[in-house]
C-alpha positions in Angstrom: 48.4 -31.8 21.5 50.1 -29.2 23.7 48.2 -27.4 26.4 48.4 -23.7 26.9 50.3 -22.6 30.0 47.8 -21.5 32.7 48.0 -18.2 34.3 46.5 -19.1 37.7 46.2 -15.6 39.0 44.5 -14.2 35.9 42.4 -17.3 35.7 41.0 -16.9 39.2 40.3 -13.2 38.7 38.4 -14.0 35.4 36.5 -16.8 37.2 35.3 -14.4 39.9 34.4 -11.8 37.3 32.5 -14.4 35.2 30.6 -15.7 38.3 29.2 -12.2 38.8 27.5 -12.0 35.5 26.8 -15.6 34.6 23.9 -17.1 36.7 23.9 -20.7 37.7 21.4 -23.0 36.1 18.9 -24.8 38.3 20.4 -28.3 37.6 23.8 -27.2 38.6 25.4 -27.3 35.2 27.7 -24.6 33.9 26.1 -21.9 31.9 28.8 -22.2 29.2 29.8 -25.4 27.5 33.4 -26.0 26.6 34.1 -27.8 23.3 37.9 -28.2 23.3 39.1 -26.8 26.6 38.0 -26.0 30.1 36.0 -22.8 30.5 38.5 -21.7 33.1 41.2 -21.8 30.4 39.0 -19.9 27.8 36.4 -17.8 29.7 33.5 -16.4 27.6 33.0 -12.7 28.0 29.7 -11.8 29.5 28.7 -9.5 26.5 30.7 -9.3 23.3 29.5 -7.7 20.1 31.4 -7.9 16.9 32.1 -4.8 14.8 29.6 -5.8 12.2 26.9 -6.6 14.9 27.5 -3.5 17.0 24.2 -2.1 18.3 23.0 0.9 16.4 21.5 2.6 19.4 20.4 6.3 19.1 22.5 6.6 15.9 19.8 4.6 14.1 17.3 7.2 15.0 19.5 9.9 13.6 20.1 7.9 10.5 16.4 7.4 10.1 15.9 11.2 10.5 18.5 12.0 8.0 17.0 9.6 5.4 13.6 11.2 6.2 15.0 14.7 5.5 16.5 13.6 2.2 13.3 12.0 1.3 11.4 15.2 2.1 13.7 17.2 -0.3 13.0 14.6 -3.0 9.2 14.9 -2.5 9.5 18.7 -2.7 11.4 18.2 -6.0 8.3 16.7 -7.4 6.4 20.0 -7.2 7.5 21.7 -10.4 7.5 18.4 -12.3 3.9 17.8 -11.4 3.0 21.4 -12.2 4.5 21.0 -15.7 2.1 18.1 -16.3 -0.8 20.5 -16.1 -3.0 21.3 -19.0 -3.3 24.9 -20.1 -6.5 26.6 -18.6 -7.5 23.5 -16.7 -9.6 24.6 -13.7 -8.3 21.8 -11.5 -4.7 22.6 -12.3 -5.0 26.3 -11.7 -7.2 26.1 -8.6 -4.5 25.3 -6.1 -1.9 27.9 -7.1 -4.7 30.4 -7.2 -5.5 29.7 -3.5 -1.9 29.4 -2.5 0.2 32.0 -4.3 3.3 31.1 -2.2 3.3 27.6 -3.6 5.6 28.3 -6.6 8.2 29.6 -4.3 8.8 26.0 -3.2 9.7 24.9 -6.7 13.4 24.2 -7.2 13.0 25.8 -10.6 12.2 29.1 -8.8 14.6 28.8 -5.9 17.5 27.8 -8.2 16.8 29.3 -11.7 20.1 28.2 -13.1 19.3 24.5 -12.7 16.7 24.3 -15.6 19.3 26.0 -17.8 21.8 23.4 -16.9 19.3 20.6 -17.6 18.6 22.0 -21.1 22.0 20.8 -22.1 20.5 17.3 -21.8 17.4 17.4 -23.9 16.1 14.1 -22.4 16.0 15.8 -19.0 14.8 19.3 -20.0 11.8 20.0 -17.7 10.5 22.5 -20.3 9.5 19.7 -22.7 7.1 16.9 -22.0 9.6 14.1 -22.6 12.3 15.7 -20.4 9.8 16.4 -17.7 8.5 12.8 -17.7 12.1 11.4 -17.6 13.1 13.7 -14.8 10.0 12.8 -12.8 10.8 9.1 -13.2 14.4 9.7 -11.9 13.1 11.6 -8.9 10.7 8.8 -8.1 13.5 6.3 -8.5 15.6 8.3 -6.1 12.7 8.3 -3.6 12.5 4.5 -3.9 16.2 4.1 -3.3 16.0 6.2 -0.1 12.9 4.3 1.0 14.7 0.9 0.6 17.6 2.3 2.6 15.3 3.2 5.4 13.6 -0.2 5.2 17.0 -1.9 5.5 17.9 0.3 8.5 14.6 -0.7 10.0 15.5 -4.4 9.6 18.9 -3.9 11.2 17.3 -2.0 14.1 14.7 -4.7 14.7 17.4 -7.4 14.8 19.4 -5.6 17.5 16.6 -3.9 19.4 17.1 -6.1 22.4 20.6 -4.8 23.0 21.2 -2.6 26.1 22.1 0.5 24.1 19.1 0.5 21.8 16.2 2.9 22.4 12.7 1.5 22.9 10.6 0.8 19.8 8.3 3.7 20.7 11.1 6.1 19.8 11.4 4.7 16.3 7.6 4.7 16.0 7.3 8.4 16.9 10.2 9.3 14.6 8.5 7.4 11.8 5.1 8.9 12.5 6.3 12.5 12.6 8.2 12.1 9.3 5.1 10.4 7.8 3.0 13.4 8.8 5.6 15.8 7.2 5.5 13.7 3.9 1.7 13.7 4.0 1.5 17.4 4.4 4.0 17.8 1.5 1.7 15.8 -0.7 -1.4 17.7 0.6 -0.2 20.9 -1.1 1.4 19.3 -4.2 0.2 20.2 -7.7 -2.4 17.7 -9.0 -0.3 16.3 -11.8 -1.4 14.1 -14.7 -5.1 14.4 -15.6 -5.8 10.7 -16.1 -4.7 10.0 -12.6 -7.1 12.6 -11.3 -10.2 11.3 -12.9 -11.3 9.3 -9.9 -11.1 12.2 -7.5 -13.0 14.4 -9.9 -15.7 11.8 -10.2 -15.9 11.6 -6.4 -16.5 15.3 -6.3 -19.0 15.2 -9.2 -21.1 12.5 -7.7 -21.2 14.1 -4.3 -22.0 17.4 -5.8 -24.9 15.9 -7.8 -26.5 14.7 -4.6 -25.7 17.8 -2.6 -26.5 20.5 -5.2 -29.0 18.9 -7.6 -30.6 16.3 -5.3 -30.4 13.5 -7.8 -29.3 9.9 -7.5 -25.9 9.4 -9.2 -26.6 5.7 -9.8 -29.5 6.5 -12.2 -28.7 10.1 -13.4 -25.8 10.5 -15.8 -23.2 13.2 -15.0 -23.6 14.4 -18.6 -27.0 15.8 -17.5 -25.1 18.8 -15.9 -22.5 19.7 -18.6 -21.9 23.2 -17.1 -21.2 22.0 -13.6 -17.7 23.0 -12.4 -16.8 19.4 -11.6 -18.1 18.1 -14.9 -16.1 20.7 -16.8 -12.9 19.8 -14.9 -13.6 16.1 -15.5 -14.2 16.6 -19.2 -11.0 18.5 -19.6 -8.9 16.0 -17.7 -10.5 12.7 -18.6 -12.2 13.6 -21.9 -15.7 12.4 -20.9 -18.2 12.6 -18.0 -20.6 9.9 -19.3 -19.4 7.0 -17.1 -21.2 4.7 -14.7 -20.8 4.8 -11.0 -18.3 2.1 -9.9 -18.1 3.1 -6.3 -20.2 1.8 -3.4 -22.7 3.8 -1.4 -20.4 4.4 1.6 -17.9 6.1 -0.7 -20.7 8.2 -2.2 -21.7 9.2 1.3 -18.2 10.3 2.1 -18.1 12.2 -1.2 -21.3 14.0 -0.2 -19.7 14.9 3.1 -16.6 16.4 1.5 -18.6 18.5 -1.1 -21.0 19.6 1.6 -18.3 21.2 3.7 -16.5 22.7 0.6 -19.7 24.2 -0.8 -19.0 23.0 -4.3 -15.7 24.8 -4.5 -13.2 23.0 -6.7 -10.1 23.7 -4.7 -12.0 22.9 -1.5 -13.0 19.6 -3.0 -9.4 18.9 -3.9 -8.1 19.6 -0.4 -11.1 18.0 1.3 -10.5 14.6 -0.3 -6.7 14.9 0.2 -7.2 15.7 3.9 -9.5 12.7 4.3 -7.1 10.2 2.8 -4.2 11.9 4.7 -5.9 11.1 8.0 -6.6 7.6 6.7 -2.9 7.2 5.7 -1.8 8.2 9.2 -4.3 5.9 10.8 -3.1 3.1 8.6 0.4 3.7 9.7 -0.6 3.4 13.3 -2.7 0.3 12.7 0.0 -1.4 10.7 2.4 -0.9 13.6 0.0 -2.2 16.2 -1.1 -5.3 14.1 2.5 -6.2 13.3 3.4 -5.8 16.9 1.3 -8.9 17.6 2.0 -10.9 14.4 5.7 -10.2 13.7 7.3 -7.6 16.0 10.6 -8.0 14.3 9.1 -6.8 11.0 7.0 -3.9 12.1 9.6 -1.2 11.7 10.6 -2.1 8.2 7.0 -3.0 7.0 5.5 0.2 8.4 8.3 2.3 6.8 7.7 0.6 3.5 4.0 1.6 3.6 4.2 5.0 5.3 7.1 6.5 3.3 6.2 4.9 0.0 6.3 7.4 -2.9 3.6 5.5 -4.8 1.2 5.5 -1.8 1.9 9.2 -1.0 1.6 10.4 -4.7 -1.4 8.3 -5.8 -3.0 7.8 -2.4 -2.8 11.4 -1.0 -2.0 13.8 -3.9 -4.5 12.2 -6.2 -6.8 10.9 -3.4 -7.7 7.4 -4.3 -10.2 5.4 -2.3 -7.8 2.5 -1.6 -6.4 4.3 1.4 -9.9 4.3 3.1 -10.5 0.6 2.1 -7.1 -0.3 3.7 -8.2 1.6 6.8 -11.4 -0.5 7.2 -9.6 -3.8 6.6 -6.9 -3.0 9.1 -9.5 -2.0 11.6 -11.2 -5.4 11.0 -8.0 -7.2 11.8 -7.4 -5.0 14.9 -10.8 -5.7 16.3 -10.3 -9.4 15.7 -7.1 -9.2 17.7 -9.1 -7.4 20.4 -11.5 -10.4 20.5 -14.4 -8.5 18.9 -15.5 -10.6 15.8 -18.7 -8.6 15.3 -16.9 -5.3 14.7 -14.4 -7.1 12.6 -17.1 -8.3 10.2 -18.7 -4.9 10.1 -15.5 -3.2 9.0 -14.9 -5.7 6.2 -18.5 -5.1 5.1 -17.9 -1.3 5.1 -14.8 -1.9 2.9 -17.0 -3.9 0.5 -19.6 -1.1 0.5 -16.8 1.1 -0.9 -15.2 -1.3 -3.3 -17.5 -4.2 -4.2 -14.4 -6.5 -4.9 -13.7 -6.5 -1.2 -16.8 -8.7 -0.8 -14.5 -11.6 -1.7 -12.8 -11.0 1.7 -16.0 -11.4 3.7 -16.0 -15.3 3.7 -12.3 -15.3 4.9 -13.1 -13.0 7.8 -16.2 -15.0 8.7 -14.0 -18.0 8.8 -11.7 -16.1 11.1 -14.7 -15.0 13.3 -15.6 -18.7 13.7 -12.3 -19.2 15.5 -13.5 -16.8 18.2 -17.2 -17.5 18.2 -16.6 -21.3 18.1 -15.1 -21.2 21.7 -18.5 -20.1 23.1 -21.3 -22.3 24.3 -23.9 -23.6 21.8 -26.6 -21.0 22.7 -24.1 -18.2 22.7 -22.8 -19.2 19.3 -26.3 -19.1 17.9 -27.0 -15.6 19.3 -23.6 -14.4 18.1 -24.2 -15.5 14.5 -27.7 -14.1 14.6 -26.2 -10.8 15.8 -23.6 -10.9 13.0 -26.3 -11.6 10.4 -28.6 -8.9 11.7 -25.9 -6.2 11.9 -24.7 -7.0 8.4 -28.3 -6.7 7.0 -28.8 -3.4 8.9 -25.5 -1.8 7.7 -26.2 -2.9 4.1 -29.8 -1.6 4.2 -28.7 1.7 5.7 -26.0 2.2 3.1 -28.2 1.5 0.1 -31.5 3.0 1.4 -30.8 6.6 0.1 -30.2 5.4 -3.4 -32.7 2.5 -3.7 -35.7 4.4 -5.1 -35.6 4.2 -8.9 -32.6 2.0 -8.8 -33.6 -1.2 -7.0 -32.2 -4.7 -7.2 -31.9 -4.5 -11.0 -29.7 -1.4 -10.8 -27.6 -3.0 -8.0 -27.0 -6.1 -10.2 -26.1 -4.0 -13.2 -23.7 -1.9 -11.2 -21.9 -5.0 -9.8 -21.7 -6.6 -13.3 -20.2 -3.4 -14.7 -17.4 -3.8 -12.1 -16.9 -7.5 -12.4 -17.3 -7.8 -16.2 -15.6 -4.8 -17.9 -16.1 -4.5 -21.7 -12.6 -3.1 -22.5 -9.1 -4.1 -21.6 -7.1 -1.1 -20.3 -3.4 -1.0 -19.3 -3.6 -4.7 -18.2 -1.7 -7.8 -19.2 -4.6 -8.8 -21.4 -4.5 -5.4 -23.2 -0.8 -5.8 -23.8 -1.2 -9.3 -25.2 -4.0 -8.2 -27.5 -1.8 -5.5 -28.9 1.4 -7.5 -29.5 2.8 -7.1 -33.0 2.2 -10.8 -33.8 -0.6 -12.7 -35.5 -2.2 -14.7 -32.7 -4.3 -17.8 -33.2 -8.1 -17.3 -33.1 -8.5 -19.3 -29.9 -5.9 -17.1 -28.2 -7.7 -13.9 -29.3 -11.0 -15.5 -28.0 -9.4 -16.1 -24.6 -7.9 -12.6 -24.4 -11.2 -10.8 -25.0 -12.3 -9.2 -21.7 -15.5 -11.2 -21.6 -13.6 -14.5 -21.6 -10.4 -13.3 -19.9 -12.4 -12.4 -16.8 -13.6 -16.0 -16.6 -10.0 -17.1 -16.2 -9.6 -14.4 -13.5 -12.7 -15.7 -11.7 -11.4 -19.3 -11.7 -8.0 -18.3 -10.3 -9.5 -16.1 -7.6 -12.2 -18.7 -6.7 -9.6 -21.4 -6.2 -7.5 -19.0 -4.1 -10.5 -18.2 -2.0 -11.4 -21.8 -1.4 -7.8 -22.6 -0.5 -7.9 -19.7 1.9 -11.1 -20.9 3.5 -9.5 -24.3 4.0 -6.2 -23.1 5.5 -6.8 -19.7 7.0 -7.2 -20.2 10.8 -5.4 -17.1 11.9 -5.4 -13.4 11.1 -2.0 -13.7 9.4 -3.2 -16.5 7.0 -6.4 -14.5 6.3 -4.3 -11.5 5.4 -2.1 -13.6 3.2 -5.1 -15.1 1.4 -6.7 -11.7 0.9 -3.4 -10.3 -0.5 -3.2 -13.1 -3.0 -6.7 -12.6 -4.2 -5.9 -9.0 -5.1 -2.5 -9.9 -6.6 -4.3 -12.4 -8.9 -6.8 -9.8 -9.8 -3.9 -7.4 -10.5 -2.5 -10.0 -12.9 -5.7 -11.2 -14.6 -8.2 -8.4 -14.4 -8.8 -6.8 -17.8 -8.4 -3.3 -16.3 -5.3 -2.0 -14.5 -4.3 1.3 -13.0 -1.2 2.1 -11.0 -3.1 2.7 -7.7 -4.5 -0.9 -7.8 -1.3 -2.1 -6.1 -1.8 0.0 -3.0 -4.2 -2.4 -1.4 -2.3 -5.7 -2.0 0.9 -3.9 -0.9 -0.6 -3.0 2.5 -2.0 -6.5 2.9 1.4 -8.1 2.0 3.1 -5.9 4.6 0.4 -6.7 7.3 0.8 -10.5 6.8 4.6 -10.2 7.0 5.2 -12.9 4.4 8.7 -12.2 2.9 8.0 -13.8 -0.6 4.7 -12.0 -1.0 6.2 -8.7 0.1 8.9 -9.1 -2.5 6.3 -9.5 -5.2 4.3 -6.5 -3.9 7.4 -4.4 -4.0 8.2 -5.4 -7.6 4.6 -4.6 -8.6 5.0 -1.3 -6.8 8.0 -0.5 -9.0 5.9 -1.6 -12.0 3.1 0.8 -11.0 5.6 3.7 -11.0 6.5 2.6 -14.6 2.8 2.6 -15.4 2.5 6.1 -14.1 5.5 7.1 -16.2 3.9 5.6 -19.3 0.8 7.7 -18.8 2.9 10.8 -19.1 3.5 10.0 -22.7 1.0 10.7 -25.4 -0.2 8.5 -26.9 0.0 6.1 -24.1 1.8 2.8 -24.7 -0.9 0.1 -25.1 1.6 -2.7 -24.2 2.5 -1.3 -20.8 1.1 -4.3 -19.0 4.2 -6.2 -20.0 6.4 -3.6 -18.2 4.1 -3.1 -15.2 2.8 -6.5 -14.4 4.4 -9.4 -16.5 8.0 -8.6 -15.7 7.3 -8.3 -11.9 5.8 -11.8 -11.8 8.5 -13.3 -14.0 11.3 -11.7 -12.0 9.7 -12.8 -8.8 9.4 -16.4 -9.9 13.1 -16.5 -11.0 14.2 -15.0 -7.8 12.3 -17.6 -5.8 13.8 -20.3 -8.0 17.4 -19.3 -7.6 16.9 -18.6 -3.8 15.6 -22.2 -3.4 18.5 -23.6 -5.3 21.0 -21.6 -3.2 19.4 -22.9 0.0 19.5 -26.5 -1.2 23.1 -26.2 -2.2 24.0 -24.5 1.1 22.3 -27.2 3.1 24.0 -29.9 1.0 27.4 -28.3 1.9 26.6 -28.4 5.5 25.6 -32.0 5.4 
């Protein structure tokens, strides 16, 4: 093998230059190892970045801002499409334009009047018709998802190269992300309400709060149909078709509803903006909390994961525009994780309990967080452990008693039990996988029909969730594993619970992002896309009863196949290396 001729002058200059930037190791060995030739013959440059791995630097911030601006235009494009979903003479739909007469000027149909005429050439995209408006809304949401995924990909690239000398600090990306999140949230604050079925929860919040604030009655024992002329009851009847429904929300959420209706004085548009403003603040707080929590758990994932939550069209549309309680539930759970990271297990348990006092299903998370608190309390001395657990028990009892005390008279333990059973044992299957299987155009065997009935299907759900909870109690010894177990509890409920609505995915999506598990995040993103399909299905009348196949089943099937082929690819790749 021939040796390269040595340029001694150039070699000595390169040696002196390399000695300036390469520190010597403590044992006297050379900092660079030569495989086939001496390092004096082939000196290694002190810092060399390939064209593909060139640091993004401040250009990444500009790219993120550009994607944010494009996403803002997409969200503004939703305005006329959501307004076209309004029912004629519906008080909730006409309330916001009546208060804000300038709002229609933001519609692209008003700013560019020729565009609707061009779209009429394509009947399936004509915004003047229900079908065309629904299709156009789906395309706009799909475009928002594409821009979101591009921003997430940019966030991953930035995190991989954040240690390079030309990259700005992570706080720059955080503030850029947070400012744009605030802009998106304000856009959704003033957006038209949209489809009536998606508004029924917010109208119920206002109705229950107004019943306490105006009529001084207990919503847990007095039916809303008792006040048929109430402005909230009229709006709910026009949008959802009925007001005679039981209260499925916990007492803490009723208290928050009373607070909103108290400050809005029973005004419909004030109620709309009040609930939106509350969840808007919750969404911004969740963005900050997610960034802080991931900074400790997985710093390399916090930019992409926070982007995937904060800029998500499903979270913004269903969480803020239609003000669902999942945003506040996420806030309490993330606060619980944060206080555990700050070595305060008592406050951690209290916030999980508050989440359960809003949504009773979150009570399933309490054993996991108690297991997590044991990791902190168990390091104390015996007497300190005893007093710590007594303090946890006492505080939990006090918080629960204070939450239920205003509604206990005339309701009692029997009413509480009935309310919990109504949540855990629904009588009808709606939008779910069970509802889709019950309506397949096939003659199913009697035992399959027996299993698919809500009363029996929920038993299968309870078994799956119970096994997951026990496994989580066995394995979860860190906040990341507790978040992962909590996420899978809600994912299984999403799959097996007899009732499904598109906003049910918001909570498991946030938990999947917080635990920073790649496979779980993939499933949550697929279910998020399925939820957007479910939202689209509700724009059609009559609604497709088999939508559970398109919203839930395909996501789990595709996720399973993707994991299978990814595992095969890794095995074959490792075999080639061997």
